[in-house]
Every structure is written in C-alpha cells, then in structure tokens.
C-alpha positions as CSV (number, residue, x, y, z in Angstrom):
1,M,-9.4,-32.0,-15.6
2,T,-11.5,-33.1,-12.6
3,I,-14.6,-31.8,-11.1
4,T,-14.6,-30.7,-7.4
5,E,-17.5,-30.9,-5.0
6,P,-18.0,-29.1,-1.8
7,T,-17.5,-30.8,1.6
8,E,-17.6,-29.7,5.2
9,T,-13.9,-29.0,5.1
10,G,-13.7,-27.4,1.7
11,K,-13.4,-28.9,-1.8
12,R,-11.9,-32.1,-2.9
13,P,-11.3,-33.6,-6.3
14,S,-14.1,-35.8,-7.8
15,R,-13.4,-39.1,-9.6
16,I,-15.9,-38.0,-12.3
17,T,-14.1,-36.1,-15.1
18,A,-15.6,-33.5,-17.4
19,A,-15.5,-35.9,-20.3
20,Q,-17.3,-38.5,-18.4
21,L,-20.0,-36.0,-17.4
22,R,-20.3,-34.8,-21.0
23,D,-20.8,-38.4,-22.3
24,A,-23.3,-39.4,-19.5
25,G,-26.8,-40.3,-20.5
26,A,-28.4,-37.5,-18.6
27,T,-26.4,-34.8,-20.6
28,R,-26.4,-36.8,-23.8
29,R,-30.1,-37.1,-24.2
30,P,-30.9,-33.4,-24.2
31,R,-28.1,-32.8,-26.7
32,M,-29.5,-35.6,-29.1
33,A,-33.0,-34.1,-28.7
34,R,-31.7,-30.7,-30.0
35,V,-29.9,-32.5,-32.9
36,K,-33.2,-34.3,-33.8
37,I,-35.2,-31.2,-33.7
38,R,-32.8,-29.3,-35.9
39,I,-32.4,-32.1,-38.5
40,G,-36.2,-32.8,-38.4
41,A,-37.0,-29.1,-38.8
42,I,-34.6,-28.8,-41.8
43,L,-35.9,-31.9,-43.6
44,T,-39.6,-31.0,-43.0
45,A,-38.9,-27.4,-44.2
46,L,-37.2,-28.7,-47.4
47,V,-40.5,-30.3,-48.4
48,V,-43.2,-28.1,-46.8
49,L,-41.9,-24.7,-47.8
50,P,-41.6,-25.5,-51.6
51,V,-45.0,-27.1,-51.5
52,A,-46.6,-24.1,-49.7
53,L,-44.9,-21.6,-52.1
54,A,-45.5,-23.7,-55.3
55,G,-47.7,-21.0,-56.8
56,L,-44.9,-18.4,-56.5
57,L,-42.2,-20.5,-58.0
58,P,-41.3,-20.0,-61.8
59,L,-42.5,-23.4,-62.8
60,P,-44.7,-24.6,-65.7
61,G,-48.2,-25.7,-64.9
62,S,-48.5,-29.2,-63.5
63,T,-50.9,-30.2,-66.3
64,E,-49.1,-28.5,-69.2
65,Q,-48.1,-31.3,-71.6
66,D,-45.3,-31.3,-74.2
67,L,-45.1,-34.6,-75.9
68,G,-41.8,-33.6,-77.6
69,S,-40.2,-33.4,-74.1
70,R,-41.3,-36.7,-72.7
71,R,-39.3,-38.4,-70.0
72,L,-36.4,-35.9,-69.9
73,P,-33.9,-36.7,-67.2
74,P,-33.4,-34.3,-64.2
75,L,-31.5,-31.0,-64.9
76,T,-32.5,-31.1,-68.6
77,D,-33.9,-28.0,-70.4
78,G,-34.7,-26.2,-67.1
79,H,-36.6,-29.1,-65.6
80,L,-35.0,-29.7,-62.2
81,F,-36.7,-33.0,-61.7
82,G,-37.1,-33.9,-65.4
83,T,-40.4,-34.6,-67.1
84,D,-42.9,-37.4,-67.0
85,Q,-44.3,-39.7,-69.7
86,L,-46.6,-36.9,-71.0
87,G,-43.9,-34.1,-71.0
88,R,-45.2,-32.5,-67.8
89,D,-42.7,-30.9,-65.4
90,L,-42.1,-33.5,-62.6
91,L,-41.2,-30.9,-59.9
92,A,-44.4,-29.0,-60.6
93,R,-46.3,-32.3,-60.3
94,V,-44.6,-33.2,-57.1
95,L,-45.3,-29.8,-55.5
96,D,-48.9,-29.8,-56.7
97,G,-49.4,-33.4,-55.4
98,G,-47.8,-32.4,-52.1
99,Q,-50.4,-29.7,-51.5
100,V,-53.1,-32.4,-51.7
101,S,-51.2,-35.0,-49.7
102,I,-50.1,-32.7,-46.9
103,L,-53.6,-31.0,-46.7
104,I,-55.2,-34.5,-46.3
105,G,-52.6,-35.4,-43.7
106,V,-53.0,-32.2,-41.6
107,L,-56.8,-32.3,-41.7
108,A,-56.8,-35.9,-40.8
109,V,-54.5,-35.5,-37.7
110,L,-56.4,-32.5,-36.5
111,V,-59.7,-34.4,-36.6
112,S,-58.2,-37.6,-35.1
113,G,-56.5,-35.5,-32.4
114,L,-59.8,-33.8,-31.5
115,I,-61.7,-37.1,-31.3
116,G,-59.0,-38.9,-29.5
117,L,-58.4,-36.2,-27.0
118,T,-62.1,-35.9,-26.2
119,A,-62.8,-39.6,-26.0
120,G,-59.5,-40.4,-24.1
121,A,-60.1,-37.6,-21.5
122,A,-63.7,-38.7,-20.9
123,A,-62.7,-42.4,-20.5
124,G,-59.8,-41.6,-18.1
125,Y,-61.8,-39.1,-16.0
126,F,-65.2,-40.7,-15.7
127,G,-64.2,-44.3,-15.7
128,G,-66.9,-46.9,-15.3
129,W,-69.2,-47.6,-18.3
130,C,-67.7,-44.7,-20.2
131,D,-64.2,-46.1,-20.0
132,A,-65.4,-49.6,-20.8
133,V,-67.2,-48.5,-23.9
134,I,-64.4,-46.4,-25.3
135,S,-61.7,-49.0,-24.4
136,R,-63.7,-51.7,-26.2
137,L,-64.0,-49.4,-29.3
138,L,-60.3,-48.9,-29.2
139,E,-59.5,-52.6,-29.0
140,A,-62.0,-53.4,-31.7
141,Q,-60.6,-50.9,-34.2
142,M,-57.0,-51.6,-33.5
143,S,-57.6,-55.4,-34.1
144,L,-58.7,-54.6,-37.7
145,P,-56.2,-54.5,-40.6
146,L,-55.8,-50.8,-41.2
147,L,-55.2,-50.6,-44.9
148,M,-57.9,-53.1,-45.7
149,M,-60.3,-51.2,-43.6
150,L,-59.4,-47.9,-45.4
151,L,-59.8,-49.6,-48.8
152,L,-63.2,-50.9,-47.9
153,V,-64.5,-47.6,-46.7
154,V,-63.2,-45.7,-49.7
155,A,-64.7,-48.3,-52.0
156,L,-68.1,-47.8,-50.4
157,F,-68.2,-44.0,-50.2
158,G,-65.9,-43.0,-53.1
159,P,-62.3,-41.7,-53.3
160,S,-63.0,-38.0,-52.6
161,V,-60.8,-35.8,-50.4
162,P,-63.4,-35.4,-47.6
163,V,-63.9,-39.2,-47.4
164,I,-60.2,-40.1,-47.4
165,T,-59.6,-37.4,-44.7
166,T,-62.3,-38.7,-42.5
167,V,-61.3,-42.3,-43.0
168,I,-57.6,-41.6,-42.0
169,A,-58.8,-39.5,-39.0
170,I,-61.0,-42.3,-37.8
171,A,-58.2,-44.8,-38.3
172,Q,-55.7,-42.8,-36.2
173,W,-57.8,-41.6,-33.2
174,P,-57.1,-44.6,-31.0
175,E,-53.4,-43.7,-30.7
176,V,-54.4,-40.3,-29.3
177,A,-57.1,-41.7,-27.2
178,R,-54.9,-44.3,-25.5
179,L,-52.3,-41.8,-24.5
180,T,-54.8,-39.2,-23.3
181,R,-56.7,-41.8,-21.2
182,S,-53.4,-43.0,-19.5
183,M,-52.3,-39.4,-18.7
184,V,-55.8,-38.4,-17.4
185,L,-55.9,-41.4,-15.1
186,V,-52.7,-40.1,-13.5
187,E,-53.7,-36.5,-13.4
188,R,-57.1,-37.0,-11.9
189,E,-55.6,-38.4,-8.7
190,K,-53.5,-35.2,-8.1
191,P,-54.4,-32.8,-5.3
192,Y,-55.4,-29.9,-7.6
193,V,-58.3,-32.0,-9.0
194,D,-59.6,-32.6,-5.5
195,A,-59.2,-28.9,-4.8
196,A,-61.2,-28.0,-7.9
197,R,-64.0,-30.3,-6.9
198,T,-64.0,-29.0,-3.3
199,L,-64.4,-25.4,-4.7
200,G,-67.6,-26.6,-6.5
201,L,-66.3,-26.8,-10.0
202,S,-68.3,-29.2,-12.2
203,H,-67.0,-32.4,-13.8
204,R,-66.9,-30.6,-17.2
205,G,-65.0,-27.7,-15.7
206,V,-62.4,-29.9,-14.1
207,L,-62.0,-31.9,-17.2
208,F,-61.6,-29.1,-19.8
209,R,-60.2,-26.3,-17.6
210,H,-57.6,-28.3,-15.6
211,L,-57.1,-31.9,-16.9
212,V,-57.1,-31.4,-20.7
213,P,-54.7,-28.3,-20.7
214,N,-52.2,-30.4,-18.6
215,V,-52.1,-33.3,-21.1
216,V,-52.7,-31.5,-24.4
217,R,-49.0,-30.8,-24.8
218,Q,-47.9,-34.4,-24.9
219,T,-51.0,-35.3,-27.0
220,S,-50.0,-32.7,-29.6
221,L,-46.6,-34.4,-30.0
222,V,-48.3,-37.7,-30.8
223,V,-50.5,-35.9,-33.3
224,L,-47.4,-34.5,-35.0
225,L,-46.0,-38.0,-35.3
226,L,-49.3,-39.2,-36.8
227,L,-48.9,-36.6,-39.6
228,A,-46.2,-38.8,-41.1
229,Q,-48.4,-41.8,-40.9
230,A,-51.4,-39.9,-42.4
231,V,-49.2,-38.9,-45.4
232,L,-48.0,-42.5,-45.9
233,L,-51.6,-43.8,-45.7
234,E,-52.9,-41.3,-48.3
235,S,-49.9,-42.1,-50.5
236,A,-50.6,-45.9,-50.1
237,L,-54.3,-45.4,-51.0
238,S,-53.4,-43.2,-54.1
239,Y,-50.8,-45.8,-55.2
240,L,-53.5,-48.5,-55.0
241,G,-55.9,-46.4,-57.0
242,A,-58.1,-45.5,-54.1
243,G,-56.8,-41.9,-53.6
244,P,-58.4,-38.6,-54.6
245,E,-59.6,-38.8,-58.2
246,R,-57.9,-37.0,-61.0
247,P,-56.8,-34.2,-61.7
248,F,-55.3,-34.4,-58.2
249,A,-51.7,-35.4,-58.7
250,T,-51.0,-37.0,-55.3
251,W,-47.6,-38.5,-54.5
252,G,-48.8,-42.0,-54.5
253,R,-50.4,-41.6,-57.9
254,L,-47.2,-40.1,-59.3
255,I,-45.3,-43.3,-58.1
256,S,-48.0,-45.5,-59.5
257,D,-48.0,-43.7,-62.9
258,G,-44.2,-43.9,-63.1
259,Q,-43.7,-47.5,-62.1
260,D,-44.1,-48.8,-65.7
261,Y,-41.0,-46.8,-66.6
262,V,-38.9,-47.4,-63.5
263,T,-36.2,-49.3,-65.5
264,T,-35.8,-46.6,-68.2
265,S,-36.8,-43.4,-66.3
266,W,-35.9,-43.9,-62.7
267,W,-36.7,-40.4,-61.6
268,L,-40.5,-40.8,-62.2
269,V,-40.6,-43.1,-59.1
270,T,-37.4,-42.2,-57.2
271,L,-37.9,-38.4,-56.8
272,P,-41.5,-38.4,-55.6
273,G,-40.6,-41.3,-53.2
274,L,-37.6,-39.4,-52.0
275,V,-39.8,-36.4,-51.2
276,I,-42.1,-38.7,-49.1
277,V,-39.1,-40.1,-47.3
278,L,-37.8,-36.6,-46.5
279,L,-41.1,-35.5,-45.0
280,V,-41.7,-38.7,-43.0
281,V,-38.2,-38.8,-41.6
282,G,-38.2,-35.0,-40.9
283,V,-41.6,-35.1,-39.0
284,N,-40.6,-38.2,-37.1
285,L,-37.3,-36.7,-36.0
286,L,-38.9,-33.4,-35.1
287,G,-41.6,-35.2,-33.0
288,D,-39.1,-37.5,-31.3
289,G,-36.9,-34.5,-30.4
290,L,-39.8,-32.5,-29.0
291,R,-41.0,-35.5,-27.0
292,D,-37.6,-36.1,-25.5
293,T,-37.4,-32.4,-24.6
294,V,-40.8,-32.5,-22.9
295,R,-39.9,-35.6,-21.0
296,G,-36.6,-34.1,-19.8
297,T,-38.4,-30.9,-18.7
298,K,-40.9,-32.9,-16.7
299,K,-38.1,-34.9,-15.1
300,G,-36.3,-31.8,-14.2
301,V,-39.4,-30.2,-12.7
302,A,-40.1,-33.4,-10.7
303,A,-36.5,-33.5,-9.4
C-alpha cells in the first residue's frame, strides 16, 4: 500500500509507504508517550490506591505483634506479604509506612514547587541583581552533596516529619527554579507581554497573570518527577536512621529493620523495596509520558 499526494494534475503514488509512516519518529513518539502514561498510571495506582485505602482493607494493625508467628513467608496464614521479626503483618506495615513516605513526598514537592516557581519566575522576569542573587543561590546549593546536607540538617533540628519535609523541599527547589527561569526568559520577550505593559499592567500583574500561567504546566510536570526523588530521599534518610521517629513505619526503616534477616527472610527487604521501585518507576514513566505529550502539543501548535 502506498500513500498518494495531490498535485496540479491529480494524484500520484508516494514513495512513502503506510508502514514507513507508522514507524517514523514523528508518529512513534506520541504512541510511546501514551504507552508510558498508561504503564506509569497503572504502576502508580498499584501503590497509591492500597496505601490510601489501607484503613478500609481487612488487615491486622500494623503494630499488632504475634511472637508465635514471626517471620512467616508470604501467603502464609492469611499474610499476603508474610510477617516480620516481631510477628507483625508486613503488608499492613508497608501500607502504613507508605502513608508517611508518600505524605512527606507530596508535601515536599508542593513546597519546593511553590518556592521554585516563585524564585525562578522572579529571576527570569526581573533579571539584573534579582537574577544574579537567585542564580548564585542555585549554583551554591547544587554544588553541595545532597544527602550529606540532608543528614546534617536533620541531625541539627531533629528527625520529625515537618523538618524532613522542609529539608527535602529546600533541597529540590533549584530544579523547579532553573526550568521556570529559562521558560520565563523566553516568554517575557513575546508580544503579549509588551501588550500587557502597554495597557498599563504592573510588573506583578504581568508576572502572575500572564507569564506564570503559561509556564506552570511544564513546571508541574517537573514537580511530578520530583515526587519520586522525594520518596527516595525520605527512604534513604529513614534507612540511615535519620527518618521520622518511631512509631512511624516508613519504607526505609522497614528495609533497615529487615536487613539483618535478608539471608533467611528475604521478603522483609525485598517486598518493601519492590513497592518503592514500583512507585518510582510509575511516577517517572507517568511524568515522562506527560512531558512528551506536552512537547508534542507545543510543536503541533507552533507548526
């Protein structure tokens, strides 16, 4: 089968076949973006929905101990994920810890997104000393070793949920600010900005009524990708003993508590780690797919 194209005298066969058109990069990228979105949404839902509905599921309490049922393998005596070293249901512990880990991650990315969007937009729009100060802050923070900085701040102020949330948010705002600044630098040179200024709109009005709404969509995609990083950072802090204090059963602490039994009770480390992997991969695929879709839409509009 060949594709025909109109000419002045009628239609003539094209050398481009339907199979070649289907396999071309311009048509393959949107298809791959849809596949990423679907797979990412499924993987994310597999983790987020059980965590959100943990209180409605027929599971034992996450702190209920049964020393006679210690370290039972998965699918034993009604324990889907088995039990831990104190006889507690591991699935209940994973879901309970997921509520803390995901809550910290969501709050951290919301705060970092707000800080980064505001700082990046101000730097890109006003320029001058404002851009210089914010850019130097970005460079200074990004030059620091991230995990060591987090451990230092947590050691100084204590491993509470608000402190860890704030620390992760401060650690992630440069990513949002850099992207926002670069997009605002492009947007501020467009005719609609000059028109708004000519009509007497203040700098604040131009920035928050026109520029920020035009860049917030792509910025939100970066914030979504940062959610996976925030969960990983919280899990790393908990694994190192700098996470939220007990009785919070975060994913990192579950892995840390189970590593002494990894050779005899593999599920204590493997299953919580698998849940983290599913969430991180799902969020990354979902964010990548949405970002590819937005880029394709912008290119189509520009064309």
